[in-house]
C-alpha positions as CSV (number, residue, x, y, z in Angstrom):
1,M,128.5,28.2,80.9
2,D,127.4,31.9,80.8
3,S,130.5,33.4,82.3
4,E,134.1,32.9,81.1
5,Q,135.3,34.0,84.5
6,N,137.1,31.3,86.5
7,T,136.6,28.7,83.7
8,R,139.2,26.2,82.7
9,C,139.6,24.2,79.5
10,G,142.3,21.9,78.2
11,L,143.2,19.0,76.0
12,V,143.9,15.4,77.1
13,A,145.3,12.9,74.6
14,V,144.3,9.4,75.4
15,V,146.9,7.0,74.0
16,G,147.7,3.3,74.4
17,A,147.9,-0.1,72.7
18,P,144.9,-1.5,70.8
19,N,142.1,-2.8,73.1
20,A,143.3,-1.0,76.2
21,G,139.8,0.4,76.6
22,K,140.5,4.0,75.5
23,S,137.1,4.5,73.8
24,T,135.2,3.0,76.7
25,L,137.1,5.3,79.1
26,V,136.4,8.4,77.0
27,N,132.7,7.5,76.9
28,A,132.7,7.0,80.7
29,L,134.4,10.4,81.3
30,V,132.0,12.2,78.9
31,G,129.0,10.5,80.5
32,Q,127.5,9.2,77.3
33,K,128.6,7.3,74.2
34,V,130.7,9.4,71.8
35,A,133.1,6.7,70.5
36,I,132.2,3.3,69.1
37,V,133.3,0.3,71.1
38,S,133.8,-3.4,70.2
39,P,136.0,-6.3,71.3
40,K,137.8,-6.1,68.0
41,A,141.3,-4.5,68.2
42,Q,141.9,-1.3,66.4
43,T,138.2,-0.3,66.3
44,T,139.0,3.4,66.6
45,R,140.5,4.7,63.4
46,A,140.6,8.5,63.5
47,R,141.1,11.0,66.2
48,L,137.8,11.8,67.9
49,L,137.2,14.5,70.4
50,G,135.0,13.7,73.4
51,I,134.0,16.7,75.6
52,A,133.5,16.3,79.3
53,I,132.4,18.8,81.9
54,E,133.4,18.8,85.5
55,G,132.5,21.9,87.5
56,D,134.0,24.9,85.9
57,A,136.3,22.8,83.7
58,Q,135.8,21.6,80.1
59,I,138.0,18.6,79.4
60,M,138.6,17.9,75.7
61,L,139.5,14.2,75.4
62,V,141.2,13.0,72.2
63,D,140.3,9.4,71.7
64,T,143.2,8.1,69.5
65,P,143.6,4.9,67.6
66,G,145.6,2.2,69.3
67,I,149.4,2.5,68.7
68,F,150.7,-0.6,67.0
69,E,153.3,-1.7,64.4
70,P,151.9,-0.4,61.1
71,R,151.9,-2.8,58.1
72,R,150.1,-0.9,55.4
73,R,148.9,2.6,54.5
74,L,145.8,2.5,56.7
75,D,147.8,1.4,59.6
76,R,150.4,4.1,59.1
77,A,147.6,6.7,58.9
78,M,146.0,5.4,62.2
79,V,149.3,5.5,64.1
80,Q,150.1,9.0,62.8
81,A,146.6,10.1,64.0
82,A,147.3,8.6,67.4
83,W,150.6,10.5,67.9
84,G,149.1,13.6,66.2
85,G,146.4,13.6,68.9
86,A,149.1,14.1,71.5
87,E,150.4,17.3,69.9
88,S,149.6,20.4,71.9
89,A,147.9,18.4,74.6
90,D,148.0,19.7,78.2
91,I,148.0,16.0,79.4
92,V,149.0,12.8,77.7
93,A,147.2,9.9,79.4
94,L,148.6,6.4,78.8
95,V,145.8,3.8,79.2
96,V,147.0,0.3,79.8
97,D,145.0,-2.9,79.9
98,A,145.8,-4.1,83.4
99,K,144.4,-7.5,82.7
100,A,146.6,-8.1,79.7
101,G,149.6,-6.7,81.5
102,L,152.8,-5.2,80.1
103,G,153.8,-6.4,76.7
104,P,156.2,-5.0,74.0
105,R,153.6,-2.6,72.6
106,V,153.1,-0.9,76.0
107,A,156.9,-0.8,76.5
108,D,157.4,0.8,73.1
109,I,154.7,3.5,73.8
110,A,156.2,4.2,77.2
111,E,159.6,4.6,75.7
112,A,158.2,7.1,73.1
113,L,156.4,9.0,75.9
114,K,159.4,9.2,78.2
115,D,160.9,12.4,77.0
116,R,157.7,14.2,75.8
117,P,157.2,17.6,77.6
118,E,153.5,17.2,78.4
119,R,152.2,16.3,81.9
120,K,151.8,12.5,81.8
121,L,149.3,10.3,83.6
122,L,149.2,6.5,83.8
123,I,145.8,4.9,83.8
124,L,145.6,1.2,84.5
125,N,142.2,0.1,83.1
126,K,140.1,-3.0,83.5
127,V,141.1,-3.4,87.2
128,D,137.9,-5.3,87.8
129,L,139.3,-8.1,85.6
130,A,143.0,-7.9,86.5
131,D,145.1,-9.9,88.9
132,K,145.1,-7.6,91.9
133,G,148.6,-8.7,92.9
134,R,150.0,-7.6,89.6
135,L,148.5,-4.1,89.5
136,L,151.1,-2.5,91.7
137,V,153.9,-4.3,89.9
138,H,152.6,-2.9,86.6
139,A,152.4,0.6,88.1
140,E,155.9,0.4,89.6
141,R,157.5,-0.8,86.3
142,L,155.8,1.9,84.2
143,N,156.6,4.7,86.7
144,A,160.2,3.6,86.7
145,A,160.3,4.0,82.9
146,V,158.3,7.2,82.5
147,P,157.9,10.2,84.8
148,F,154.2,10.0,85.3
149,A,152.7,12.8,87.4
150,E,149.9,10.5,88.8
151,T,148.7,6.9,88.5
152,F,145.0,5.9,88.4
153,F,143.4,2.5,88.8
154,V,140.0,2.4,87.0
155,S,137.5,0.2,85.3
156,A,135.9,2.2,82.5
157,A,133.3,-0.6,82.0
158,T,132.1,-0.5,85.6
159,G,132.8,3.1,86.4
160,D,135.1,2.2,89.3
161,G,137.6,5.1,89.8
162,V,136.3,7.1,86.8
163,E,134.9,10.0,88.9
164,Q,138.2,10.4,90.8
165,L,140.1,10.4,87.5
166,K,137.7,13.0,86.0
167,A,138.1,15.3,89.0
168,A,141.9,15.1,88.7
169,L,141.8,15.9,85.0
170,A,139.5,18.9,85.7
171,A,141.8,20.2,88.4
172,A,144.7,20.0,85.9
173,M,143.0,22.0,83.2
174,P,144.5,25.5,82.5
175,A,142.5,28.6,83.0
176,G,140.7,29.8,79.9
177,P,137.3,30.0,78.1
178,W,135.5,26.8,77.1
179,H,135.9,25.9,73.4
180,F,132.5,24.2,72.9
181,P,128.9,24.8,74.0
182,E,128.0,23.2,77.3
183,D,125.7,20.6,75.6
184,Q,128.1,19.5,72.9
185,V,129.8,16.1,73.7
186,S,131.8,15.5,70.5
187,D,133.4,17.2,67.5
188,A,132.2,14.4,65.1
189,T,129.7,15.5,62.4
190,D,126.4,13.7,62.3
191,R,127.4,12.3,58.9
192,M,130.7,10.8,60.4
193,A,129.0,9.6,63.6
194,A,126.3,7.7,61.5
195,A,129.0,5.9,59.6
196,E,130.8,4.9,62.8
197,I,127.6,3.5,64.3
198,T,127.1,1.3,61.3
199,R,130.7,0.2,61.4
200,E,130.3,-0.7,65.1
201,Q,127.3,-2.9,64.3
202,L,129.4,-4.7,61.7
203,Y,131.9,-5.5,64.4
204,L,129.4,-6.4,67.1
205,Q,127.3,-8.7,64.9
206,L,130.0,-10.4,62.8
207,H,132.8,-10.6,65.4
208,A,135.7,-12.7,64.0
209,E,133.8,-13.5,60.8
210,L,134.5,-10.0,59.5
211,P,138.1,-9.1,58.8
212,Y,139.6,-5.8,59.9
213,A,139.6,-4.7,56.2
214,S,136.2,-3.1,55.9
215,A,135.0,0.4,55.9
216,V,131.7,2.4,55.9
217,E,131.3,5.4,53.7
218,T,128.4,7.8,53.8
219,E,127.5,8.5,50.2
220,Q,124.4,10.7,50.8
221,Y,123.1,12.4,53.9
222,K,120.0,14.7,53.6
223,E,117.1,16.0,55.6
224,R,113.6,15.4,54.2
225,D,110.8,17.9,54.3
226,D,109.1,16.0,57.2
227,G,112.2,16.4,59.4
228,S,113.5,12.9,59.0
229,V,116.9,12.1,57.7
230,E,117.8,10.0,54.7
231,I,121.2,8.3,54.8
232,H,122.9,6.1,52.1
233,Q,125.9,4.2,53.2
234,Q,128.3,1.9,51.4
235,I,130.1,-0.9,53.2
236,L,133.4,-1.6,51.5
237,V,135.1,-5.0,51.7
238,E,138.1,-6.5,49.9
239,R,136.7,-9.8,48.6
240,P,133.3,-11.3,47.4
241,S,133.4,-13.8,50.3
242,Q,133.4,-11.0,52.8
243,R,130.4,-9.4,51.0
244,A,128.5,-12.7,51.3
245,I,129.2,-12.8,55.1
246,I,127.8,-9.3,55.6
247,L,124.7,-10.0,53.4
248,G,123.9,-13.3,55.2
249,K,121.3,-15.8,54.0
250,G,118.8,-14.0,51.9
251,G,120.2,-10.6,53.0
252,Q,119.1,-11.1,56.6
253,R,122.4,-10.2,58.2
254,L,122.6,-6.9,56.4
255,K,119.0,-6.2,57.3
256,E,119.7,-6.8,61.0
257,I,122.9,-4.6,60.9
258,G,120.8,-1.8,59.2
259,S,118.0,-2.1,61.7
260,R,120.1,-1.8,64.7
261,A,122.3,1.0,63.2
262,R,119.2,2.9,62.1
263,Q,117.7,2.8,65.6
264,E,120.9,4.0,67.2
265,I,121.4,6.8,64.7
266,A,117.8,7.9,65.2
267,N,118.4,8.0,69.0
268,M,121.5,10.1,68.4
269,L,119.8,12.6,66.1
270,G,116.4,12.7,67.8
271,H,114.8,12.3,64.4
272,R,113.4,9.4,62.3
273,V,116.0,7.9,60.1
274,H,115.8,6.2,56.7
275,L,119.0,4.1,56.3
276,Y,120.0,2.5,53.1
277,L,123.0,0.1,53.1
278,H,124.7,-1.7,50.3
279,V,127.9,-3.7,50.2
280,K,130.6,-3.2,47.6
281,V,133.7,-5.3,46.9
282,K,136.6,-2.9,46.3
283,A,140.0,-4.7,46.7
284,D,142.0,-1.5,47.1
285,W,139.6,0.6,49.1
286,D,142.3,1.5,51.6
287,E,144.2,3.2,48.7
288,D,141.4,5.7,48.1
289,R,142.4,9.2,49.2
290,G,138.7,10.4,49.3
291,L,137.8,7.7,51.8
292,Y,140.6,8.7,54.1
293,R,139.1,12.2,54.2
294,E,135.6,10.7,54.8
295,I,136.8,8.7,57.8
296,G,138.9,11.6,59.2
297,L,142.4,10.3,58.5
298,D,145.3,12.0,56.7
299,W,146.8,10.4,53.7
300,V,150.2,9.0,54.5
301,E,152.8,8.1,51.9
């Protein structure tokens, strides 16, 4: 936007339990894909900023990892990233899977939100799949527990209710200059986004075969003289059996993962991409400080 007069800009922290649809919602609000999505719980690991524009307002959406009971260092780092994403936010939006209903995880998050000073919104997502008779019950129970300013019923997957939510978020943004150029949709570097795209393909193609304990690390990222990009990525797993699953028979599974990831990375960058993947067994990869920096998480003792 050329003029900073009458512009508004603010931060919205999107929190919730795993698989509530936070990343799908952020993508829908931005209007294009900025966060990876899969049916696997805890797909989002680090804080990611999606940037949406609505009229004179720039809405900075922090897509946070799902909040759950942490069991190991990686879990603790993810939960810290989730709550850290809510710091200094103008709005904290609690996204709830309306189909799954209210469980102990949602209740715990609501309890933690109750006394926070930020303006709080309740977003019941997946209303296209939910029992319609239960929606108002969910909303009433959560509003009784937390002083939400507004409640929204949406389906991030179908787009139902998303425009109304986006308009409300824009209207709530404080006056001030935009923090990002109008055409920027995320704060993720190309290097980080490329690793996330490959990780998404792992989840989408392997489903339950691949355990949660895997990571993608970009070892090399360079532009060639012809304008194309060369990327070398390492897929880390804990056991040889997991490596075999990713490779597939004759390496065909890894080739398919690489092919689809390469195509999507090329679409994102607008350049030809040369993607080289290899799979490494590293039993304690989640104890590597350097990898935490690579995937955008803080080291948690």
